[in-house]
N, C-alpha and C positions, 0 to 999 in steps of 0.2 A: 713516626708512629706515635700515637697517643697511648694512654694507659689501657685501652681496650683493643685486643687483637682483632683484625678483620674477620678471622674465622670464628669468633665467639668462643674460642677455647682458652681457658685460663689455667695457669699454673700458680696462681696467687694463694691458694689454700688447698690442703690435702683433699677435701671433699670435692673440689672442682676438677681434679686431674682425671677423673674417670669420665669426664665430658658428658656428652660428645660435642665436639665442635662441628662446624658446618662441613669442613672437608671430610671428616670421618663419617658423618651421616651420608654425604654424597657417595662415598666409596663403600658404604655399608660395613664400616670397620668400627672397632672399639678403640678408643684412645689408649687405654691401658688395660691389659688383660692380665690380672695377677697370675703369676706362674708361667706365663707364656710371652716372652719378649718378642718372638717372631710374629705373633698375632697382634701386637700392640702398635697402633698407628703412630704413637709418640716416637718409638724407636725408628720407624721408617722416616718420619719427618726430620729427625736428627741426623739421619744417614745421608750419604752423598747423592742418592738418586730417588727421592720420593716421587710417587705417582703424580701428585700435584706439585709442580716443580718450583717450590720455594723452600729451600732447606732452612730449618731452624738452627740458630736463632734468627738469622736473616738481618735485613735492614742495616747492612754494613758491618755487622759483628761477625767475628770469625766463627767457623764451625767448631763444635766440641772436639776435643782430642780423642784419640782411640781409648785412652785410659778413662776419660769421662764417660764415653759411650758404654764401655765395659761396666762401669760402676752402675749406670742406669739399668743396663740389661740384667745385671746381677740382682739389683733391688727388685725388679719386676719378677725375675725367676724365683726369688725367695718370697714372693707373695705380695709385693708392693705395700708393705706394712707402713703405718704411720709412726715411724721410729727414727 
């Protein structure tokens, strides 16, 4: 994989995390919905069974741990602030 993801979704800067990437557009989803991790496609992609079946981070890298996923869910639940 090169520096640009195939989905056009980028986590390289805070302003870019709200997307949308190609997959989220296809599913009519929002990449990050501040205050609502269950509606955030990012959480789905990091989980074990995304609708478009390539779990992030992918490309031979291990999935996030439960603690890491909980941290991301909490961050989104608390408003996905740039802090």
